[in-house]
N, C-alpha and C positions, 0 to 999 in steps of 0.2 A: 599453205593450209592443206591438210590431208582431206581430200574430198570424199563424200559418202560412196561414190562410185568405186574409188580405189579400195575403200574398206570392204565393199562387197566382193571385189575380186580376190582379196586376201582371205576372206572368212568363209568362202564357199557358198554354194547355192542355198543350202538349207538355212544357214544363219542369215543370209541376205533376205530370204523370204520371211523368216521369223521377225527380223528387224522391220521389214516393210509392213507386216501385219500389225505389229505393235504401234508403229507410227501412224498407220492409216485408220486403225479401228475407231478412234474417237470421231474422226471426220465421217467415216462410213455410218456410224450411229446417228450423227447429226443429219446427214443427208436422208437416211431412211426415215427418221422421225418426221422430217418436213414433207417429203414426197410420198412416203408410204410404199414405195416400190422397191424391188430387189436391187441391192447395191453390191457392186463387185470391185475387187482389186485384182488387177492383172499385170503381167510382165510380158515383155517380148522375148521369145526364144526362137532364134532363127527367123523364119518367115511367119511364125505363128504367135498368137496371143495365148497365154496360159493363165487360167484362173488359179489364184493362190488363196483367195478368201472371198466369201460371199455371205451377206446378211439377207435372208429371205424377206420378201416383201410382206407387208402387214395386211394384205388383201387376200380374199379367198382365191382369186385367179392371179398367179404369180409365176415368174420365171425361175428356172433352176439349172445350175451348171455345177457339177461336182468339181471339187478342187483337183487340179491336174488336167482338166479338159483343155484340149488345144483346138483353136479355130484359126484359119488363115487370116492374117492381119488385114489384108485388103478389104475383107468383107465385114469388118467390125468397127464400131465407133472407137473402142479402145485402141485397136491397131492404127486407125487413122490418126488418133490423137497423138500417139507416140511417133508415128512416121512423120507427122507434120512438124515435129520438133527436131528432126534430123536434117542433115544436108541433102539436097536433091540427089547428088551423085551417090551418096550412101544408100538412099532409098532405091535407086536404080540397080545398084550392085546387089543389094539384099534380095530384092524381089525377082530379079532375073527374067526368065523367059515369059513371054506373053503368048496368047491371052491367059489371064488368070482364071482360076476355076470359078465357074458360075454356080451359085446356089439357088438364086431366085431371079425373076426377070429384072430385079432392081440392082443386082450385083454389078459393081464396077469391074470390068474385065481387061481394060487396057491402061497402060502407063500414063498416057497423055490425059485421059479423063481423071485418073487417080490424082495426078499432080494438080489439076484444076480444083479437085475436091480438097486437097491438102492446103491449097492457098486459101480457100474459104475457111478451113479450120483455123488457120493462123489469124485470119481477120476476126473471127468470132471468139476465139479463145476456147472453143470446145468443138467436138466432132459429133456427128449424128449418123447412125446406121438406120436408114429408113427401109426396113424390111429387106436388107441386103443379104442377110444370112438365113433368116427364117421369115416366112410369110406371117404377116399380122403382128410382128414383133419390132418394136423400136428401141434403140439403145442410144444413150447420150453419154459422152465421156470427155475427160480432160486429163492431160499428162501431169504427173508429179515429176518435177525436175530436181537434180542434185545441185550442189553448190557451184558446179561448172555449167549449169543450165543444160545438162544432158538429160534426156528422158530416162527414168529408171522404172516407172510403173504408170498405170493409169487408174483413175477412179471412174466408175461408170454406174449408170442406172439403167435397168432394162425392164420392159413391161409391155403389155398389149398396146398396139398402135391406137386402139380405140381410146386409150387414156393418155398415152405419151405423144401421140403423133400430131396433135394440134399445134399450130405454129407458136402460139403464145405459151403453151406448156413447154415446148422445146426450148424456147428462149429463157423461161423462168428456171427450168431444171438445169439448163446449160450454164446459166450464171451461177447457180448454187454450186454445181460441181466445180466450175472454174475457180470460184472463190475458195472452196475447200482445198483444192489442189494447191492453190497459191499459199494458203495457210500452212499446209504440210511442207511446202518448199521453205517457208520462213522458219519453221521449226527445225528442219534439217540444217539450215544455215546457222541457227543458234547453237545446235549441238556440235557442228563442226568447229565453230568458233571457240566454244568452251573447250573442246578436245584439243585444239591447237594451242590454246593458252596453257592448258594443263601439261601438255607435252613439253 
C-alpha cells in the first residue's frame, strides 16, 4: 500500500500542505466549535514547527500565528506531540546540541528532561506547552499519523493559560484533540486503502 507520507514526498511541499489542510479542516472546525479557542495545524520542518493553517478562536482574547511562522519544536505542544511519535534516536539526531534555546522560565532546555516529557506525551496521547514558548499562553496538541504510524502533522489548541491551564481543561481538550487526530488518521487509512485498490 502506498502510504500518505510517500505521496507527500512525490507531490511537493505545497501539495502536501494543501492535502493536509483539506484533511484537517473539518476536525479543526469541530475542535474550535467545542473549545472556542484558536486551533492550529502544524508540520515539522527540521527542528521547527511551522504553522500551515489556523482557525482564530471565538473569544475576544485569542492567539494568532501567521501561516509560515516557525517555532522551535522543543518549546511547543505541537513539536512535542510529533517528537513523541518518533524514535528516541531520531529525536536526538534531529535536535542536536544542547542546551536548547530558552524562551521562558518554563522552557525545557535539555534532552534528558525533554525525553521524560515525551514519555508523558506517549502515555497521555497529547502534549502540553505550559507557558514554555510564551508567558501566560498554554497549548495542547496531538499528532496526526500516516498509514505507517509516522507523524505527518499536529493538531493543536492555543489560548490564555487563565482558560486552558487548569488541569481538568487540559485533560478535556487533550482528549478532544487526541480523538480528532485519531479520526484524521483513520480517514487517511481509508483514502490510502481506496487508492491502493484503485491502483
